[in-house]
C-alpha positions in Angstrom: -3.2 -27.2 17.5 -0.6 -24.1 16.9 -2.3 -21.7 18.8 -2.4 -24.5 21.7 1.2 -24.3 21.9 1.5 -20.7 21.7 -0.6 -19.4 24.5 1.1 -22.4 26.3 5.1 -20.8 25.5 4.1 -17.6 25.8 2.0 -18.8 30.0 5.5 -20.3 29.9 8.0 -17.4 29.4 5.9 -14.9 31.1 5.2 -17.4 34.9 8.0 -16.4 36.6 7.1 -12.8 36.2 3.0 -13.7 37.7 4.6 -15.9 39.5 7.1 -13.6 41.5 3.9 -11.2 42.5 5.7 -8.7 39.2 2.9 -7.0 37.2 4.3 -6.3 33.7 5.0 -2.9 32.4 1.9 -1.2 31.0 1.9 0.0 27.6 2.7 3.8 26.1 2.2 5.1 23.3 3.1 8.4 22.1 2.7 10.8 19.4 4.9 10.8 16.9 4.9 13.5 13.6 6.6 12.5 10.3 6.4 14.5 6.9 6.3 12.8 3.7 7.9 13.6 0.6 5.6 15.6 -1.2 6.2 16.3 -5.4 4.0 18.6 -8.0 5.6 16.4 -10.3 2.5 14.8 -13.1 2.1 12.4 -15.1 3.4 13.3 -19.0 0.6 13.1 -21.5 -1.5 15.7 -20.9 -5.8 14.8 -21.9 -5.0 11.4 -21.9 -3.2 11.1 -18.9 -5.8 12.7 -17.2 -7.5 10.2 -15.2 -4.1 8.6 -13.9 -3.3 12.5 -12.7 -6.7 12.4 -11.1 -7.2 8.9 -9.3 -3.5 8.3 -8.3 -1.0 10.3 -7.4 -3.4 10.4 -3.9 -1.6 8.3 -2.5 1.3 8.1 -5.2 4.1 10.3 -6.8 4.5 10.2 -10.3 8.3 9.7 -9.4 7.4 6.6 -8.2 5.4 5.2 -10.6 7.2 6.1 -13.5 10.1 3.6 -12.8 7.7 0.6 -12.3 9.0 -1.7 -14.6 7.3 -3.0 -17.8 4.2 -4.8 -17.0 1.5 -6.3 -19.5 -2.1 -5.1 -19.8 -2.8 -8.1 -17.7 -0.6 -7.1 -15.1 -1.6 -3.2 -14.7 -4.8 -4.6 -14.6 -4.1 -6.9 -11.9 -2.4 -4.2 -9.8 -5.1 -1.0 -10.4 -7.6 -3.4 -9.5 -5.5 -4.5 -6.2 -5.2 -0.9 -5.5 -9.6 -0.6 -5.3 -10.4 -3.2 -3.8 -7.9 -4.5 -1.7 -7.0 -0.7 -0.4 -9.8 0.7 -1.1 -7.8 3.6 -4.0 -10.4 6.3 -4.2 -10.1 5.2 -7.8 -13.3 5.8 -9.6 -14.0 2.7 -11.6 -15.1 4.5 -14.6 -11.4 5.8 -14.8 -10.1 1.9 -14.4 -9.4 1.4 -17.7 -8.5 4.3 -18.6 -5.4 4.2 -16.2 -4.6 0.5 -17.8 -4.8 2.0 -20.9 -1.9 4.4 -19.8 0.1 2.6 -18.0 0.5 0.1 -20.0 1.2 2.2 -23.1 3.6 4.4 -21.0 6.2 1.7 -21.4 5.0 -0.9 -23.7 6.6 -4.6 -23.8 8.3 -5.6 -26.5 
């Protein structure tokens, strides 16, 4: 029902322009150039940070992740799984547990 109503509203709103014989203006697209911020910062911790440095820096800066609020292991698990499964982040499945442990231990819950 909602789709039919929406289509009717769109058709009514567009009717005067088409009734006068005016075609709608075509959309135009232009190329845009943006520069994404870059950082050389890595996750601290040496070997125990290897999994997060190898997987998460493709999409996130270390600074962005390190400033996140404290989360439980269950919350980090949900977040890492969402990144891999929903957003198709290039997270190696064998590294997920190490990433979750790293993030959980980075800011442990009280």
